[in-house]
Backbone as CSV, one residue per row, in Angstrom:
resi,resn,N_x,N_y,N_z,CA_x,CA_y,CA_z,C_x,C_y,C_z
1,MET,-37.315,36.315,-139.358,-36.508,35.429,-138.578,-35.304,34.952,-139.383
2,TYR,-35.540,34.652,-140.650,-34.436,34.190,-141.490,-33.352,35.252,-141.609
3,GLU,-33.771,36.504,-141.758,-32.810,37.600,-141.908,-32.019,37.810,-140.622
4,LEU,-32.684,37.679,-139.472,-31.985,37.817,-138.200,-30.941,36.717,-138.043
5,ALA,-31.310,35.485,-138.330,-30.366,34.355,-138.241,-29.197,34.568,-139.194
6,LYS,-29.484,35.019,-140.390,-28.435,35.259,-141.390,-27.473,36.343,-140.914
7,ALA,-28.010,37.424,-140.362,-27.159,38.523,-139.880,-26.282,38.070,-138.710
8,LEU,-26.835,37.292,-137.801,-26.055,36.808,-136.661,-24.956,35.844,-137.105
9,ARG,-25.281,34.955,-138.037,-24.263,34.021,-138.557,-23.130,34.771,-139.253
10,LYS,-23.474,35.850,-139.933,-22.466,36.663,-140.632,-21.428,37.203,-139.650
11,HIS,-21.849,37.397,-138.398,-20.945,37.907,-137.363,-20.455,36.789,-136.439
12,ASP,-20.446,35.567,-136.972,-19.898,34.391,-136.299,-20.634,33.966,-135.029
13,PHE,-21.933,34.263,-134.946,-22.732,33.751,-133.844,-23.188,32.338,-134.173
14,LYS,-23.270,31.485,-133.168,-23.865,30.151,-133.320,-25.372,30.354,-133.237
15,VAL,-26.088,29.923,-134.265,-27.529,30.129,-134.334,-28.240,28.783,-134.391
16,LEU,-29.199,28.606,-133.501,-30.096,27.450,-133.555,-31.444,27.993,-133.996
17,SER,-31.938,27.528,-135.102,-33.185,28.049,-135.651,-34.153,26.898,-135.893
18,TYR,-35.333,27.011,-135.301,-36.356,25.963,-135.427,-37.673,26.609,-135.817
19,ILE,-38.460,25.880,-136.594,-39.743,26.410,-137.068,-40.830,25.353,-136.872
20,ASN,-41.989,25.789,-136.389,-43.186,24.943,-136.276,-42.930,23.642,-135.509
21,LEU,-42.483,23.778,-134.274,-42.139,22.607,-133.482,-43.324,22.035,-132.710
22,LYS,-43.365,20.700,-132.676,-44.301,20.008,-131.811,-43.712,19.986,-130.407
23,TYR,-44.514,19.603,-129.421,-44.131,19.668,-128.016,-42.783,19.013,-127.734
24,ASP,-42.608,17.753,-128.131,-41.356,17.035,-127.827,-40.146,17.705,-128.470
25,LYS,-40.293,18.152,-129.702,-39.181,18.821,-130.398,-38.882,20.178,-129.753
26,MET,-39.922,20.861,-129.279,-39.724,22.143,-128.619,-38.921,21.955,-127.333
27,LEU,-39.275,20.938,-126.543,-38.512,20.645,-125.328,-37.061,20.323,-125.659
28,GLY,-36.851,19.518,-126.678,-35.498,19.156,-127.100,-34.689,20.355,-127.552
29,SER,-35.350,21.297,-128.218,-34.629,22.488,-128.683,-34.176,23.341,-127.506
30,PHE,-34.971,23.401,-126.432,-34.558,24.142,-125.235,-33.355,23.475,-124.586
31,ASP,-33.356,22.155,-124.534,-32.220,21.431,-123.961,-30.944,21.716,-124.756
32,LYS,-31.055,21.681,-126.076,-29.885,21.945,-126.917,-29.408,23.383,-126.730
33,PHE,-30.350,24.313,-126.702,-30.019,25.721,-126.493,-29.296,25.894,-125.156
34,ALA,-29.821,25.280,-124.102,-29.222,25.391,-122.768,-27.818,24.796,-122.735
35,SER,-27.571,23.762,-123.530,-26.253,23.130,-123.526,-25.164,24.077,-124.042
36,TYR,-25.529,25.034,-124.877,-24.559,26.007,-125.389,-24.251,27.098,-124.365
37,LEU,-25.043,27.147,-123.295,-24.876,28.225,-122.314,-24.042,27.800,-121.112
38,ASN,-23.431,26.647,-121.180,-22.641,26.134,-120.062,-21.216,26.678,-120.025
39,PHE,-20.938,27.685,-120.787,-19.584,28.226,-120.877,-19.596,29.700,-120.490
40,SER,-18.533,30.161,-119.867,-18.456,31.579,-119.519,-18.218,32.395,-120.789
41,GLY,-18.660,33.627,-120.752,-18.466,34.512,-121.892,-19.464,34.301,-123.019
42,VAL,-20.499,33.503,-122.779,-21.514,33.228,-123.795,-22.672,34.210,-123.622
43,TYR,-23.098,34.794,-124.718,-24.261,35.672,-124.712,-25.411,34.919,-125.355
44,ALA,-26.600,35.073,-124.792,-27.758,34.340,-125.310,-28.825,35.294,-125.820
45,LEU,-29.348,34.978,-126.983,-30.511,35.666,-127.529,-31.538,34.589,-127.808
46,PHE,-32.686,34.671,-127.155,-33.764,33.728,-127.402,-34.912,34.508,-127.997
47,TYR,-35.327,34.107,-129.198,-36.430,34.780,-129.891,-37.487,33.746,-130.214
48,TYR,-38.700,33.979,-129.732,-39.825,33.088,-130.023,-40.910,33.893,-130.700
49,SER,-41.355,33.397,-131.830,-42.469,34.008,-132.535,-43.513,32.929,-132.740
50,GLY,-44.656,33.098,-132.118,-45.712,32.099,-132.233,-46.822,32.383,-131.246
51,HIS,-47.651,31.386,-131.030,-48.782,31.559,-130.126,-48.345,31.397,-128.682
52,GLY,-49.036,32.104,-127.798,-48.764,32.015,-126.379,-50.024,32.313,-125.588
53,PHE,-49.971,32.041,-124.297,-51.082,32.387,-123.413,-50.571,32.553,-121.997
54,LEU,-51.401,33.171,-121.178,-51.086,33.355,-119.767,-52.018,32.493,-118.933
55,SER,-51.446,31.830,-117.946,-52.242,31.128,-116.950,-51.834,31.728,-115.619
56,GLY,-52.722,32.527,-115.040,-52.324,33.332,-113.890,-51.328,34.356,-114.382
57,ASP,-50.142,34.370,-113.781,-49.099,35.299,-114.244,-47.983,34.560,-114.968
58,LYS,-48.219,33.300,-115.336,-47.193,32.498,-116.011,-47.453,32.437,-117.515
59,PRO,-46.487,32.905,-118.312,-46.640,32.833,-119.768,-46.236,31.462,-120.303
60,TYR,-46.949,31.016,-121.310,-46.690,29.725,-121.943,-46.519,29.908,-123.440
61,LEU,-45.659,29.058,-124.039,-45.452,29.000,-125.479,-46.233,27.788,-125.990
62,VAL,-46.873,27.938,-127.123,-47.765,26.894,-127.633,-47.112,26.152,-128.795
63,PRO,-46.893,24.840,-128.652,-46.337,24.049,-129.760,-47.395,23.822,-130.844
64,THR,-46.959,23.390,-132.005,-47.886,23.232,-133.132,-48.881,22.090,-132.938
65,ASP,-48.567,21.129,-132.067,-49.495,20.018,-131.865,-50.414,20.216,-130.661
66,ALA,-50.471,21.440,-130.134,-51.368,21.730,-129.014,-52.821,21.630,-129.473
67,THR,-53.673,21.186,-128.569,-55.097,21.072,-128.870,-55.870,22.123,-128.086
68,THR,-57.094,22.357,-128.489,-57.964,23.283,-127.773,-58.960,22.462,-126.966
69,PRO,-59.168,22.750,-125.688,-58.590,23.882,-124.978,-57.102,23.676,-124.735
70,LEU,-56.368,24.782,-124.727,-54.928,24.714,-124.466,-54.707,24.212,-123.045
71,GLU,-53.763,23.300,-122.882,-53.457,22.759,-121.563,-52.044,23.164,-121.177
72,CYS,-51.909,23.734,-120.000,-50.590,24.171,-119.529,-49.605,23.011,-119.538
73,ASP,-50.080,21.819,-119.195,-49.193,20.660,-119.119,-48.714,20.184,-120.489
74,LYS,-49.328,20.683,-121.568,-48.925,20.293,-122.917,-48.356,21.462,-123.708
75,CYS,-48.015,22.530,-122.982,-47.359,23.694,-123.561,-46.093,23.941,-122.748
76,ILE,-45.285,24.895,-123.163,-43.997,25.140,-122.535,-44.035,26.461,-121.769
77,SER,-43.710,26.411,-120.496,-43.636,27.635,-119.710,-42.421,28.436,-120.164
78,SER,-42.636,29.706,-120.467,-41.494,30.523,-120.870,-40.576,30.788,-119.676
79,LEU,-41.036,30.514,-118.464,-40.167,30.625,-117.297,-39.063,29.571,-117.355
80,CYS,-39.334,28.452,-118.022,-38.327,27.413,-118.254,-37.185,27.991,-119.087
81,VAL,-37.526,28.730,-120.122,-36.520,29.357,-120.985,-35.747,30.399,-120.189
82,LYS,-36.469,31.216,-119.445,-35.835,32.265,-118.650,-34.832,31.668,-117.671
83,SER,-35.186,30.574,-117.029,-34.284,29.994,-116.028,-33.005,29.443,-116.663
84,CYS,-33.079,28.969,-117.900,-31.872,28.414,-118.517,-30.941,29.493,-119.049
85,ILE,-31.452,30.712,-119.273,-30.571,31.756,-119.806,-30.174,32.804,-118.779
86,GLU,-30.771,32.788,-117.591,-30.535,33.887,-116.671,-29.132,33.926,-116.078
87,THR,-28.357,32.868,-116.220,-26.988,32.889,-115.691,-26.012,33.530,-116.675
88,ASN,-26.445,33.800,-117.880,-25.603,34.418,-118.907,-26.172,35.782,-119.280
89,PRO,-25.322,36.671,-119.801,-25.879,37.897,-120.369,-26.851,37.478,-121.480
90,SER,-28.074,37.955,-121.415,-29.059,37.417,-122.351,-30.161,38.409,-122.688
91,LEU,-30.853,38.075,-123.762,-32.023,38.814,-124.200,-33.082,37.794,-124.568
92,LEU,-34.251,37.919,-123.977,-35.378,37.019,-124.224,-36.477,37.819,-124.898
93,ILE,-36.838,37.422,-126.124,-37.889,38.105,-126.880,-39.007,37.119,-127.151
94,LEU,-40.195,37.429,-126.643,-41.373,36.604,-126.904,-42.331,37.420,-127.761
95,ASP,-42.391,37.096,-129.023,-43.230,37.787,-129.989,-44.462,36.925,-130.220
96,SER,-45.407,37.024,-129.285,-46.570,36.140,-129.385,-47.824,36.808,-128.853
97,CYS,-48.953,36.326,-129.350,-50.221,36.736,-128.774,-50.269,36.144,-127.366
98,GLN,-50.995,36.729,-126.475,-51.093,36.211,-125.111,-52.548,36.231,-124.676
99,ILE,-53.291,35.148,-124.990,-54.642,35.087,-124.454,-54.525,34.794,-122.973
100,HIS,-55.455,35.286,-122.195,-55.374,35.127,-120.748,-56.043,33.837,-120.307
101,GLY,-55.484,33.215,-119.281,-55.941,31.922,-118.782,-57.357,31.890,-118.270
102,THR,-57.993,33.046,-118.096,-59.391,33.031,-117.689,-60.294,32.722,-118.876
103,ASP,-59.716,32.748,-120.056,-60.442,32.397,-121.266,-60.856,30.920,-121.196
104,HIS,-62.030,30.582,-121.698,-62.523,29.202,-121.641,-61.703,28.225,-122.476
105,SER,-60.818,28.740,-123.323,-60.026,27.868,-124.185,-58.706,27.440,-123.544
106,VAL,-58.495,27.774,-122.262,-57.254,27.418,-121.569,-57.568,26.563,-120.356
107,LYS,-56.912,25.407,-120.259,-57.053,24.519,-119.113,-55.837,24.696,-118.212
108,PRO,-56.026,25.021,-116.922,-54.879,25.265,-116.032,-54.060,24.005,-115.797
109,PRO,-52.858,24.154,-115.233,-52.009,22.981,-114.984,-52.680,21.992,-114.022
110,ALA,-52.365,20.719,-114.199,-52.884,19.699,-113.300,-52.259,19.888,-111.928
111,ASP,-53.012,19.553,-110.899,-52.485,19.621,-109.533,-51.510,18.489,-109.336
112,LYS,-50.242,18.816,-109.142,-49.183,17.816,-109.034,-49.218,17.066,-107.699
113,LYS,-50.036,17.524,-106.744,-50.092,16.886,-105.423,-50.895,15.603,-105.415
114,LYS,-51.654,15.361,-106.451,-52.504,14.169,-106.510,-51.674,12.910,-106.702
C-alpha cells in the first residue's frame, strides 16, 4: 500500500491513505474521500485491504473496533463507497476476505422499521 501511494504521489495524484481505522474514523475517511470527487475531471481509485464479510449479497468492510459477532450496523457497507464514486471515472478494489453472512459470527442489520 505504501508503494502504491508513493507511486501515485510521484505522478501528482492526491492520495488519502489511512491504516487500521475504527468505525467513526472509517466513516469520516469516506466523507473526506467523497469531498474530493465533487469536481469534474476527477478520477477515483479506492483501495481497501482488510477484513470483510457478506450479508446476503451486500459486502461490508470491517473496522478495527468491530466485535464478534460482526454486526452489519457497526461495519461499513462497501455499497456506500461505490455510491460516492460512481459519478466519476473510478476503480474500486476490495482486497479482503469475505466470510458469508450465514456464518454464526455475523449478525444481520437491524430492522429499521421498528
